[in-house]
Residue, then its C-alpha position, 0 to 999 in steps of 0.5 A: l529500497a533507496t531512500e523516501g523523504a517527506t515534508i510536512r507542513m501546516e498552514p496558517t489555518g492548521k490544515i494540514n498539507v503533507y509532500v511526499n514523492g508516491g506515485s500511486s499506481g493505484n495503491s493510495i497511497e494518497t489515502t495511506v499518507v493521510q493516515l499517517t500524517a495524522d496520527a502521527l500529529g494528532a490531527d482531524i482526518d479532515d485537516v489532512a492532505t497530500i501531495q504526490g509525485d510533483t517534482a517541483i514541490t515533493p521530495y525526492g524518491a525513488g517512486t513506486q516499485g519493488s513493495r516499498s512504498a508503506p514502509m518506506t513513504a511511512g518511515a519519512v512521514n513518523e521522522a518529519g511527524s516527529q518534529l513537527r509535532e514537537k514543534i505543535v506541542a512545545l508552542a500549545a503549552h507556552h499558550l496553555k502555560v502547562a509542562e510539554t509532559q501535559v500537553e495531549l494533541a487529539f483531533s487537530v486540537a492540543s489540550v491539556r491532560d485531566e483537564p480537556d477544557r483548556s484546549v487550543s486548536f490546530g488553527e489558532l496555535a497556527y494564526l500565532a504561528y504565521y501572525s503573531p511571532q512575538l507571542l511565541p516561547p523565547g528561541m522558537s521559529a514560527n515554523l511550522e513545516a518539517t522535512a525528513r528522509f528515511n533511510s533504511t537499515n534493513p533491506i526486507h520489507w515486503s510482506n510473504a504469503t501462502h496461495a490456496c485455490t480448488c478447481e476442475v477441468d472440462v475433460a471434455t473442452g479443457k477449460v480451467t473452473l476455479l472454485r475456490y480461493i485463499v489468500s493469507e499473507d503477512v502483511g504487517p500491522m495493517i495500515n488500511p484494510s480495504v487497501v490491502e486486500g484489494q492489493i492483494a486481490g488485483g495481485t492474485v487476479q494479475g497472476i490467476g489470468g497469467a496463469l489461464m488466459e494471457d499470452m502476448v503470441y507473435d507470428d513467425d516473423g515477429n508481428p505481434l498477434a494479440t494487439t487488442f483485448v479481444d485476442y490478450l485477455l484478461p479476466t474478469a469477476t466471471e472468471v475469480p471466485p471469491i477470493e477469500f484473504g487471512h490477513v497475519e499482521i507479525p511487525g516488521p523490522g521498520p517504523g510502525g512495523y508495517k510492510g510493502a503488499g505489493e506483491g504477495g498477491a501476483i507471487g504466489s497466484t499463478p504457481a498456485v493455480i497452475n499447480a490445483i490444474n497439475d492435481a487435477l489432470a494427476p491421475l490422466g497423467v498428465t501436466v502443463t508445463r507451460l502458460p496460459a493452462s488455455p482450454a487449448s492447449v489443455a485439449a491438447l494436453l489431453e489428447r496427445g496424453k491419451r493418444 
């Protein structure tokens, strides 16, 4: 899993910028990092922005792969956020003249517990730190920034899933039609359900494409014959039924219990589809053993079975 870093900075306006390696490849790191940072600091989500993948300014990270983005980035954001939160609480407690234990942070405002009318905004606190350092508590640094690097002690932070689908096979043409598709995935606590379902659906459709359509064909000299999407087929909404989700949220071993959901769709879908096809063809004594199960290949298998 390597390590992952995060830098969180409160700007003079009170707005928050979080810097992560990221490298989002459609898995919406830019969305989940903002949510995680807002939660860690008690900031209004509209006050948080993220900068990712800029090697000139972001901490080094190992990239998007291996279902690591959510748990590893969450760990780094959690550690950096905890450090910056302590600074914000200490500054607010001094300004409001209460103990740090009496300070609550929510929606970019620090308020006194049980006395919500006594409050100070993040913008006001940031202005103090940047422009009126003489008003800070004795010995407090004016730095409203924290950097942390997360190193997990557990090698497994990914989700697991069970796929089930039904299909029918046209024995005359060999065409496979998927009728129903269900994925039940233990994704851990979901930071953003829409992002999680998008990853599961995208991975599932990718696996369906591998099972039914995608075929990299070469001639005898090794030249690729499927060089455009006219020849190399990809699944569309017309080939994929609505995907039904069944979420299981068992926390993982890392901060927040988050798990990486990138692979739970792609890995289970291809064997689920092929198993369904073979179940349908079993009465005819035919078994698909090579991908993709295209209409032509299924029809050829059925023809050989008849002979």
